[in-house]
N, C-alpha and C positions, 0 to 999 in steps of 0.2 A: 220818526218811523218812516216818513217818506224818503229820507236820505238813505236808510238801510235798503228799502225796496229798490231805489235807483241803483245803489251799489251792486246788489245781487243781479239786477237786470243787465248791468254792464258786463258782469263776469260771465253770466250764463248765455248771453246772446251769441258769442263765437261758437260755443258748443252746439247750440241749436242749429246754427248755420252749417256747421260741419256735418251734423247728422242728416240734415236735409240734403246736402250735396252727395253724401254716400248713398242715401236712398234713391236719388236720381240716377246714380251710376249703376245701381242694381237693376234698374229697368233698362233693358237692352234696347228697347224700341225708341227711347228718347235720346240715345247717345248720338253724338255728332258722327258724320261719316268717317272722320279720322279715328276717333275713339273706337267706333264699331270695327274698322279694319284692324286696329291693334288688338282688339279683343278676339277677333276671328283668327288672327295670326298666332296669338298665344295658344289658343285652343288647338290649332293645327300642329303646332310644335309639340304640345303635350301628347296629342294622339300619335304623332310619328314616333315619339320617344317610347310610348307604351308598345307600339308595334315592334320596334327594334329590340325591346326587352323580352320578346317571346322566349319561352324556355327552350333551350337547345339541349337535347338529350345525349350525353356521352354514351349511354347504353346503346342507343340506336346507331351511333357512329361506329362503335366497336362491332356490333352485330353486322352492320353493312360491310365493313372491311373484312370480316371473317368469312362472310358468304361470297363476296366478290371483291378481290383486291382493287383498291382505288375508289370503291363506291362510298366508303366513309369519308374520303377526302372530298369527293364531290358534294356530300352532305354538308361538309364544313366550308364549302366554297373555296377549297384549296385545289383548284383544277390543275395548277402547274405541277403538282406532285404526281399526278397520275402517269404521265409518260415516264418519269423516273422510276416509278415502281415497276411498270411493265418492262422497261429496259433491263432492270436488274433481274427480274424473274425470267425474262426471255434468255438473257445471257447465261445465267446459271443452269437453266434447263438445257440449253444447247450444249454446253460443255459437259454436263452430266451424260447426255445422250451420246456424244462423240467418244468420250472416254470409255463408256460402257461397251460400245460396239468394238472399239479397238482392243479392249481387254479380252473380249470373247474371241477375237481373231487370234491373239497370242495364246490364249488358253487352249483353243482347238489345235494350234500348231504343236504345243507341248504334248497334248494327248496323242497326236499322230506320231510324234517322234519317240515317245516312251512306250507305245504298245509293242507287242511281239509280232504283229502282222506286218510282213515286209511289203505287202501290196498297198498299204495305206501310208502314204508319204505326204507331207505338207508341201506347199509351194517352195520353189527353189530358194526364194529369198529367206524364208524361215529355216529351211533345211540346212543352210550353210552357216547359221548362227549357233553359237554355243548354247547349251541348255541353261546355264547360269544366267546368260544375258537375256534369254527369253523370259525366264522367271522374274528377273529384276524389272524388266520392262512391263510385264503383266502386273506385278505388284504396284509399280508406280502409277499405272493407269487406273488400277483399283483405288488407290489413294486419291488420285485426282477426281475420280467419280464421286467418292465419298465427300470430299471437300465441296464439290459442286452441289451435292444434295443438301449439305449443311448450309451452304450459302443461300440456296433457294428457300429453305425453311426459315433462315434468319431474316431474309427480306420480307417474307410473308408475315412473320411476327412483328417486325418493325412497322410494317404497314398497319397492323392492328393497333399497336401501341401509339403510333403517331396520330391516328384518327381519334383515339380516346383522349389524348392530351390536347389536341386542337379543339375538340368539343368542349373540354373543361374550361378552356380560356377563350371560348368563342365570343362571349359578351364582356370580356375583360378589356377595359380601356387602358392601353399602355401610354396614351398621350399624357403629357404633363398638364396639370391644372393651369388655368389661365394666369393665376397669380404667380406661378413659378416660371412661366415662359418669359424669356428675354427677347426683346425686340430691338432692332437697330433702325435708326432713321438716317437716311442720306438726303440732305436738302439739295435738290437740283436748282431750284429757283426760290429765293427768299427775299422778302422786303421787310424791313423793320422801321417802325416809327417810334423814335425816342426809346430805343433798345427794347421795344415790345414787338413780337412778331405780328405783323399785320396780315400778310397773305404769302403763299408760297406753294411750291410743288415738292413733295417729299416721296421717297421710296422706302418702304418698310419691309424688313425681312427678319 
């Protein structure tokens, strides 16, 4: 009987020791300074991860870019896209305005040449041009104006779609997992003792 009791005591004693050690680690106040620092660091990493995982709303990004082009990109922290958006919008607006004004000049010249009033004559530059050429130029300017308007609307829509897509992938990590990452080591200084690396200086990339 005493032999069995001794045998059970030898088996269960490591379990009791491990349980007591875990209970000690659950009490933060009795941890060593190193363990306490490690515990605080792990908690800070968890807190920062939870802050970075805050929900990012694609609806907000879409609405912002619809109300003001570039605002959705600012919401997505893609500030470098804002100058590109306004450069495209500004260029297409400028060409639409210039072509519209030139088209009206040619349209007014055609009206003055085709009316029956001899007192209304266009400028000499337009007066000496054939009617067919004036019409062709007017039509070309109208087409250019329409293309500029379509370009302006297209850039505006692309601005909205781009903000929505960036918002959907805002919290998506495109980096490879650590297990899939390949690293290379270049040993600048190395010393071996019996073919076993003892110490050295290496560059990893």
